[in-house]
TORKE-413697 format. One line per 10 residues: number of its first residue (from 1); for each residue x, z, y of N, C-alpha, C. Coordinates in nm, 4 decimals, always signed. Layout:
// TORKE-413697
NUM) X,Z,Y,X,Z,Y,X,Z,Y  ...
END
This chain:
// TORKE-413697
1) +2.4637,+1.0611,-5.0801,+2.4349,+1.1607,-5.1819,+2.3869,+1.2883,-5.1131  +2.2743,+1.3408,-5.1555,+2.2176,+1.4593,-5.0922,+2.2806,+1.5867,-5.1490  +2.2861,+1.6929,-5.0696,+2.3381,+1.8204,-5.1200,+2.2408,+1.8799,-5.2219  +2.2945,+1.9569,-5.3148,+2.2109,+2.0209,-5.4168,+2.1335,+2.1380,-5.3571  +2.0125,+2.1565,-5.4073,+1.9311,+2.2695,-5.3617,+1.9791,+2.3969,-5.4317  +1.9349,+2.5102,-5.3815,+1.9680,+2.6396,-5.4422,+1.9221,+2.6422,-5.5880  +1.8028,+2.5939,-5.6159,+1.7486,+2.5916,-5.7527,+1.8379,+2.5087,-5.8441  +1.8828,+2.3919,-5.7941,+1.9694,+2.3055,-5.8743,+2.1056,+2.3715,-5.8984  +2.1582,+2.4379,-5.7954,+2.2865,+2.5077,-5.8112,+2.2764,+2.6218,-5.9115  +2.1672,+2.6975,-5.9044,+2.1477,+2.8073,-5.9986,+2.1345,+2.7532,-6.1409
11) +2.0561,+2.6466,-6.1573,+2.0393,+2.5855,-6.2907,+2.1734,+2.5361,-6.3439  +2.2541,+2.4744,-6.2571,+2.3848,+2.4269,-6.2998,+2.4745,+2.5451,-6.3375  +2.4670,+2.6519,-6.2594,+2.5448,+2.7714,-6.2897,+2.5067,+2.8305,-6.4247  +2.3751,+2.8340,-6.4549,+2.3292,+2.8850,-6.5847,+2.3792,+2.7966,-6.6984  +2.3772,+2.6663,-6.6779,+2.4251,+2.5739,-6.7810,+2.5737,+2.5955,-6.8068  +2.6515,+2.6134,-6.7006,+2.7951,+2.6381,-6.7157,+2.8189,+2.7725,-6.7828  +2.7438,+2.8748,-6.7440,+2.7563,+3.0059,-6.8060,+2.7211,+2.9995,-6.9542  +2.6129,+2.9289,-6.9890,+2.5748,+2.9139,-7.1297,+2.6863,+2.8476,-7.2089  +2.7489,+2.7454,-7.1511,+2.8581,+2.6768,-7.2188,+2.9763,+2.7714,-7.2392  +3.0087,+2.8515,-7.1379,+3.1191,+2.9467,-7.1496,+3.0900,+3.0522,-7.2566
21) +2.9683,+3.1043,-7.2593,+2.9305,+3.2042,-7.3596,+2.9399,+3.1423,-7.4981  +2.8900,+3.0197,-7.5127,+2.8975,+2.9520,-7.6414,+3.0429,+2.9337,-7.6830  +3.1277,+2.8941,-7.5905,+3.2687,+2.8722,-7.6174,+3.3340,+3.0025,-7.6653  +3.3065,+3.1120,-7.5957,+3.3623,+3.2409,-7.6357,+3.3064,+3.2861,-7.7694  +3.1785,+3.2585,-7.7946,+3.1149,+3.3003,-7.9208,+3.1784,+3.2298,-8.0388  +3.2084,+3.1018,-8.0251,+3.2656,+3.0247,-8.1347,+3.4035,+3.0778,-8.1704  +3.4826,+3.1180,-8.0725,+3.6156,+3.1689,-8.1024,+3.7214,+3.0658,-8.0683  +3.7920,+3.0176,-8.1659,+3.9021,+2.9237,-8.1471,+3.8466,+2.7831,-8.1289  +3.8118,+2.7481,-8.0070,+3.7438,+2.6224,-7.9779,+3.8273,+2.5006,-8.0171  +3.9578,+2.5066,-7.9952,+4.0420,+2.3913,-8.0280,+4.0336,+2.3596,-8.1770
31) +4.0369,+2.4610,-8.2618,+4.0283,+2.4383,-8.4061,+3.8935,+2.3816,-8.4443  +3.7875,+2.4325,-8.3807,+3.6539,+2.3853,-8.4128,+3.6412,+2.2382,-8.3734  +3.6896,+2.2057,-8.2569,+3.6743,+2.0693,-8.2084,+3.7543,+1.9707,-8.2925  +3.8718,+2.0107,-8.3391,+3.9538,+1.9199,-8.4187,+3.9145,+1.9245,-8.5652  +3.8533,+2.0337,-8.6087,+3.8167,+2.0481,-8.7486,+3.9276,+2.1069,-8.8340  +4.0426,+2.1350,-8.7742,+4.1548,+2.1929,-8.8484,+4.1329,+2.3430,-8.8645  +4.1495,+2.3930,-8.9864,+4.1331,+2.5360,-9.0132,+4.2720,+2.5979,-9.0244  +4.3037,+2.6845,-8.9290,+4.4322,+2.7544,-8.9303,+4.4315,+2.8644,-9.0354  +4.5490,+2.8938,-9.0925,+4.5614,+3.0020,-9.1887,+4.5213,+3.1338,-9.1223  +4.4328,+3.2072,-9.1849,+4.3876,+3.3353,-9.1314,+4.2788,+3.3247,-9.0259
41) +4.2335,+3.2041,-8.9965,+4.1307,+3.1849,-8.8939,+3.9991,+3.2500,-8.9355  +3.9308,+3.3077,-8.8390,+3.7968,+3.3601,-8.8632,+3.6998,+3.2950,-8.7656  +3.5764,+3.2820,-8.8097,+3.4692,+3.2284,-8.7269,+3.3555,+3.3288,-8.7246  +3.2812,+3.3290,-8.6182,+3.1637,+3.4157,-8.6084,+3.0426,+3.3416,-8.6632  +2.9483,+3.4179,-8.7166,+2.8243,+3.3571,-8.7629,+2.7054,+3.4352,-8.7105  +2.5931,+3.3671,-8.7043,+2.4672,+3.4278,-8.6612,+2.3546,+3.3661,-8.7426  +2.2711,+3.4513,-8.7998,+2.1514,+3.4074,-8.8712,+2.0331,+3.4702,-8.7995  +1.9407,+3.3863,-8.7556,+1.8234,+3.4358,-8.6829,+1.7380,+3.5248,-8.7723  +1.6755,+3.6272,-8.7125,+1.5804,+3.7090,-8.7884,+1.4632,+3.6244,-8.8372  +1.4103,+3.6612,-8.9496,+1.2900,+3.5994,-9.0038,+1.1864,+3.7114,-9.0116
51) +1.0981,+3.7202,-8.9118,+1.0043,+3.8329,-8.9028,+0.9307,+3.8591,-9.0348  +0.9303,+3.9854,-9.0717,+0.8646,+4.0275,-9.1945,+0.9488,+4.0086,-9.3192  +1.0667,+3.9445,-9.3032,+1.1519,+3.9183,-9.4192,+1.2892,+3.9841,-9.4027  +1.3573,+3.9537,-9.2923,+1.4876,+4.0155,-9.2653,+1.5139,+4.0186,-9.1154  +1.6095,+4.1036,-9.0758,+1.6420,+4.1253,-8.9348,+1.7495,+4.0313,-8.8814  +1.7902,+3.9348,-8.9598,+1.8978,+3.8465,-8.9163,+2.0326,+3.9098,-8.9469  +2.1377,+3.8397,-8.9106,+2.2715,+3.8881,-8.9449,+2.3744,+3.8245,-8.8523  +2.4734,+3.9046,-8.8139,+2.5869,+3.8587,-8.7336,+2.7135,+3.9077,-8.7997  +2.8208,+3.8348,-8.7791,+2.9486,+3.8808,-8.8323,+3.0568,+3.7764,-8.8160  +3.1636,+3.7960,-8.8907,+3.2764,+3.7041,-8.8916,+3.3130,+3.6725,-9.0352
61) +3.3617,+3.5506,-9.0569,+3.4036,+3.5098,-9.1905,+3.5251,+3.4189,-9.1817  +3.5944,+3.4084,-9.2944,+3.7048,+3.3143,-9.3057,+3.6478,+3.1848,-9.3634  +3.6659,+3.0723,-9.2940,+3.6108,+2.9463,-9.3451,+3.6786,+2.9054,-9.4763  +3.6021,+2.8391,-9.5605,+3.6510,+2.7911,-9.6894,+3.7104,+2.6511,-9.6700  +3.8278,+2.6287,-9.7254,+3.8897,+2.4965,-9.7201,+3.8165,+2.4019,-9.8146  +3.8259,+2.2727,-9.7887,+3.7547,+2.1716,-9.8683,+3.7873,+2.1802,-10.0164  +3.9139,+2.1947,-10.0506,+3.9532,+2.2036,-10.1915,+3.8902,+2.3261,-10.2562  +3.8968,+2.4394,-10.1872,+3.8381,+2.5628,-10.2403,+3.6875,+2.5489,-10.2571  +3.6251,+2.4819,-10.1615,+3.4803,+2.4598,-10.1696,+3.4453,+2.3795,-10.2939  +3.5230,+2.2759,-10.3211,+3.4980,+2.1938,-10.4395,+3.5118,+2.2760,-10.5675
71) +3.6128,+2.3610,-10.5733,+3.6329,+2.4471,-10.6902,+3.5168,+2.5453,-10.7048  +3.4737,+2.6042,-10.5945,+3.3616,+2.6992,-10.5968,+3.2348,+2.6311,-10.6463  +3.2047,+2.5140,-10.5922,+3.0826,+2.4415,-10.6308,+3.0871,+2.4049,-10.7790  +3.2028,+2.3559,-10.8260,+3.2166,+2.3183,-10.9674,+3.1985,+2.4396,-11.0571  +3.2672,+2.5483,-11.0250,+3.2589,+2.6704,-11.1071,+3.1169,+2.7255,-11.1083  +3.0516,+2.7252,-10.9935,+2.9152,+2.7754,-10.9860,+2.8213,+2.6905,-11.0729  +2.8414,+2.5587,-11.0704,+2.7601,+2.4694,-11.1531,+2.7799,+2.4946,-11.3013  +2.9051,+2.5148,-11.3412,+2.9349,+2.5445,-11.4816,+2.8690,+2.6750,-11.5247  +2.8798,+2.7773,-11.4397,+2.8180,+2.9063,-11.4723,+2.6662,+2.8952,-11.4764  +2.6096,+2.8231,-11.3813,+2.4640,+2.8089,-11.3745,+2.4093,+2.7415,-11.5000
81) +2.4841,+2.6444,-11.5536,+2.4405,+2.5743,-11.6748,+2.4309,+2.6697,-11.7935  +2.5128,+2.7750,-11.7929,+2.5120,+2.8722,-11.9027,+2.4242,+2.9929,-11.8737  +2.4356,+3.0456,-11.7503,+2.3668,+3.1713,-11.7176,+2.3497,+3.1802,-11.5655  +2.2270,+3.1655,-11.5192,+2.1991,+3.1665,-11.3748,+2.2408,+3.2984,-11.3104  +2.2272,+3.4076,-11.3830,+2.2671,+3.5387,-11.3298,+2.4166,+3.5451,-11.3032  +2.4965,+3.4914,-11.3969,+2.6412,+3.4889,-11.3769,+2.6782,+3.4014,-11.2567  +2.6067,+3.2904,-11.2421,+2.6330,+3.2015,-11.1280,+2.6041,+3.2744,-10.9967  +2.4943,+3.3485,-10.9922,+2.4596,+3.4227,-10.8712,+2.5629,+3.5318,-10.8428  +2.6067,+3.6011,-10.9471,+2.7094,+3.7047,-10.9302,+2.8396,+3.6435,-10.8773  +2.8774,+3.5282,-10.9321,+2.9981,+3.4590,-10.8872,+2.9879,+3.4208,-10.7394
91) +2.8731,+3.3657,-10.7006,+2.8570,+3.3227,-10.5614,+2.8559,+3.4429,-10.4672  +2.7915,+3.5532,-10.5073,+2.7904,+3.6740,-10.4233,+2.9316,+3.7275,-10.4037  +3.0104,+3.7289,-10.5110,+3.1491,+3.7772,-10.5006,+3.2321,+3.6828,-10.4135  +3.2105,+3.5524,-10.4278,+3.2827,+3.4529,-10.3484,+3.2512,+3.4681,-10.1997  +3.1230,+3.4781,-10.1664,+3.0824,+3.4929,-10.0258,+3.1356,+3.6244,-9.9693  +3.1236,+3.7326,-10.0467,+3.1732,+3.8633,-10.0006,+3.3226,+3.8564,-9.9701  +3.3963,+3.7803,-10.0480,+3.5402,+3.7672,-10.0266,+3.5769,+3.6950,-9.8985  +3.4833,+3.6204,-9.8414,+3.5085,+3.5456,-9.7183,+3.4628,+3.6205,-9.5930  +3.3736,+3.7186,-9.6089,+3.3193,+3.7913,-9.4932,+3.4220,+3.8931,-9.4451  +3.4513,+3.8891,-9.3169,+3.5451,+3.9834,-9.2555,+3.4694,+4.1055,-9.2040
101) +3.3553,+4.0820,-9.1401,+3.2731,+4.1918,-9.0888,+3.1313,+4.1411,-9.0701  +3.0369,+4.2358,-9.0669,+2.8966,+4.2008,-9.0443,+2.8219,+4.3229,-8.9940  +2.6956,+4.3008,-8.9544,+2.6122,+4.4108,-8.9068,+2.4939,+4.4370,-9.0009  +2.5056,+4.3983,-9.1278,+2.3979,+4.4147,-9.2254,+2.3782,+4.5630,-9.2564  +2.2532,+4.6086,-9.2462,+2.2269,+4.7499,-9.2712,+2.1023,+4.7679,-9.3566  +2.0876,+4.8899,-9.4057,+1.9679,+4.9262,-9.4814,+1.8653,+4.9925,-9.3896  +1.8843,+4.9775,-9.2601,+1.7967,+5.0393,-9.1616,+1.8521,+5.1702,-9.1087  +1.9550,+5.2220,-9.1753,+2.0155,+5.3487,-9.1341,+2.1635,+5.3329,-9.1020  +2.2337,+5.2571,-9.1831,+2.3776,+5.2444,-9.1670,+2.4219,+5.1022,-9.2038  +2.5338,+5.0601,-9.1459,+2.5911,+4.9310,-9.1820,+2.6429,+4.9422,-9.3249
111) +2.6082,+4.8433,-9.4068,+2.6457,+4.8444,-9.5476,+2.7808,+4.7768,-9.5684  +2.8524,+4.8166,-9.6736,+2.9811,+4.7527,-9.7008,+2.9614,+4.6076,-9.7458  +3.0626,+4.5268,-9.7231,+3.0597,+4.3872,-9.7660,+3.1039,+4.3833,-9.9117  +3.0072,+4.3802,-10.0017,+3.0369,+4.3739,-10.1451,+2.9394,+4.2793,-10.2137  +2.9769,+4.2329,-10.3302,+2.8883,+4.1486,-10.4099,+2.7638,+4.2264,-10.4497  +2.7790,+4.3559,-10.4732,+2.6656,+4.4390,-10.5125,+2.5631,+4.4486,-10.4001  +2.6097,+4.4638,-10.2773,+2.5177,+4.4682,-10.1630,+2.4510,+4.3318,-10.1463  +2.5286,+4.2255,-10.1603,+2.4706,+4.0915,-10.1464,+2.3648,+4.0644,-10.2531  +2.3812,+4.1226,-10.3708,+2.2825,+4.1057,-10.4772,+2.1484,+4.1688,-10.4387  +2.1505,+4.2637,-10.3444,+2.0292,+4.3309,-10.2988,+1.9710,+4.2680,-10.1722
121) +2.0389,+4.1670,-10.1174,+1.9897,+4.0966,-9.9982,+1.8665,+4.0143,-10.0338  +1.7803,+3.9982,-9.9354,+1.6673,+3.9080,-9.9564,+1.7249,+3.7691,-9.9862  +1.6700,+3.6979,-10.0855,+1.7250,+3.5669,-10.1216,+1.7334,+3.4675,-10.0053  +1.6386,+3.4698,-9.9138,+1.6444,+3.3778,-9.8000,+1.7618,+3.4097,-9.7078  +1.7922,+3.5368,-9.6903,+1.9062,+3.5765,-9.6079,+2.0372,+3.5413,-9.6781  +2.0465,+3.5744,-9.8068,+2.1695,+3.5429,-9.8800,+2.1953,+3.3919,-9.8819  +2.0913,+3.3130,-9.9023,+2.1071,+3.1678,-9.9072,+2.1603,+3.1131,-9.7750  +2.1097,+3.1630,-9.6624,+2.1598,+3.1185,-9.5304,+2.3061,+3.1583,-9.5135  +2.3395,+3.2823,-9.5530,+2.4779,+3.3291,-9.5412,+2.5702,+3.2444,-9.6291  +2.5300,+3.2200,-9.7511,+2.6092,+3.1364,-9.8426,+2.6294,+2.9969,-9.7832
131) +2.5228,+2.9396,-9.7292,+2.5317,+2.8047,-9.6727,+2.6324,+2.7977,-9.5583  +2.6377,+2.9005,-9.4770,+2.7320,+2.9041,-9.3648,+2.8747,+2.9212,-9.4157  +2.8953,+3.0189,-9.5024,+3.0304,+3.0524,-9.5499,+3.0904,+2.9414,-9.6361  +3.0109,+2.8811,-9.7227,+3.0607,+2.7777,-9.8131,+3.0512,+2.6393,-9.7482  +3.0046,+2.6334,-9.6252,+2.9939,+2.5092,-9.5468,+2.8908,+2.4125,-9.6041  +2.7788,+2.4663,-9.6499,+2.6657,+2.3824,-9.6892,+2.5820,+2.3458,-9.5675  +2.5827,+2.4303,-9.4655,+2.5019,+2.4047,-9.3476,+2.5497,+2.4871,-9.2300  +2.5054,+2.4507,-9.1084,+2.5500,+2.5212,-8.9878,+2.4791,+2.6552,-8.9703  +2.5400,+2.7394,-8.8870,+2.4763,+2.8655,-8.8528,+2.3629,+2.8404,-8.7553  +2.2814,+2.9429,-8.7317,+2.1767,+2.9335,-8.6310,+2.2396,+2.9436,-8.4933
141) +2.1738,+2.8882,-8.3942,+2.2199,+2.8996,-8.2563,+2.1776,+3.0365,-8.2067  +2.2728,+3.1131,-8.1554,+2.2441,+3.2505,-8.1157,+2.1972,+3.2603,-7.9716  +2.1313,+3.3699,-7.9444,+2.0899,+3.4044,-7.8085,+2.2121,+3.4607,-7.7378  +2.2614,+3.3963,-7.6307,+2.3834,+3.4438,-7.5651,+2.3691,+3.5820,-7.5021  +2.2460,+3.6320,-7.4880,+2.2280,+3.7661,-7.4324,+2.2525,+3.8750,-7.5361  +2.2533,+3.8378,-7.6647,+2.2784,+3.9352,-7.7696,+2.4278,+3.9382,-7.7967  +2.4779,+4.0563,-7.8367,+2.6208,+4.0649,-7.8653,+2.6444,+4.1315,-7.9997  +2.7559,+4.0975,-8.0599,+2.7982,+4.1552,-8.1870,+2.9178,+4.2423,-8.1563  +2.9060,+4.3695,-8.1808,+3.0128,+4.4635,-8.1514,+3.1056,+4.4705,-8.2720  +3.2104,+4.3877,-8.2703,+3.3024,+4.3782,-8.3830,+3.3754,+4.5097,-8.4085
151) +3.4150,+4.5791,-8.3030,+3.4909,+4.7029,-8.3203,+3.4076,+4.8089,-8.3913  +3.2839,+4.8289,-8.3456,+3.1962,+4.9273,-8.4091,+3.1648,+4.8856,-8.5513  +3.1366,+4.7578,-8.5711,+3.1053,+4.7084,-8.7046,+3.2239,+4.7295,-8.7984  +3.3441,+4.6973,-8.7516,+3.4629,+4.7098,-8.8351,+3.4868,+4.8543,-8.8766  +3.4582,+4.9487,-8.7889,+3.4760,+5.0895,-8.8214,+3.3800,+5.1347,-8.9307  +3.2644,+5.0680,-8.9405,+3.1626,+5.1082,-9.0364,+3.1697,+5.0331,-9.1684  +3.2659,+4.9423,-9.1803,+3.2686,+4.8568,-9.2987,+3.3672,+4.9037,-9.4040  +3.3306,+4.8769,-9.5263,+3.4216,+4.8896,-9.6401,+3.4225,+4.7514,-9.7029  +3.5299,+4.6791,-9.6872,+3.5352,+4.5426,-9.7373,+3.5871,+4.5442,-9.8806  +3.5101,+4.4799,-9.9687,+3.5483,+4.4722,-10.1096,+3.6775,+4.3942,-10.1239
161) +3.7686,+4.4478,-10.1990,+3.8939,+4.3750,-10.2220,+3.8954,+4.3219,-10.3647  +3.9422,+4.1966,-10.3733,+3.9585,+4.1311,-10.5012,+3.8327,+4.1143,-10.5693
END
């Protein structure tokens, strides 16, 4: 077996570093790997920017349990059959209730996590956020060189209660 070259060692080091960054970004790796959601657990999310549409989004949310997801989907369907606006309001309030923190801004300041703010989000951004929070689809893979400053974000947030 031949010794590894410097280039191969550096590439291996980058791969290991990427894995470590990904592991730290996910948070509670054991829970993710087993699929068990601990009470009070939060997960980080990342939505890639869509040039000309939105700047992307980072934050933390509380995952929805399977039973709760089924209730949310059923209720949303019932509301949608009667009034699409009510269904959208319900989903915005539901998603807002799961978000712990985010970096969503109006270009000047981080906005509070509320259903009213979500109602003003670009529909493509809100749909991606809803899909992640309600477990319709996975988050985007983030650039490990970018960071989400949870402490600064938390200081700037007003989280809607109830």
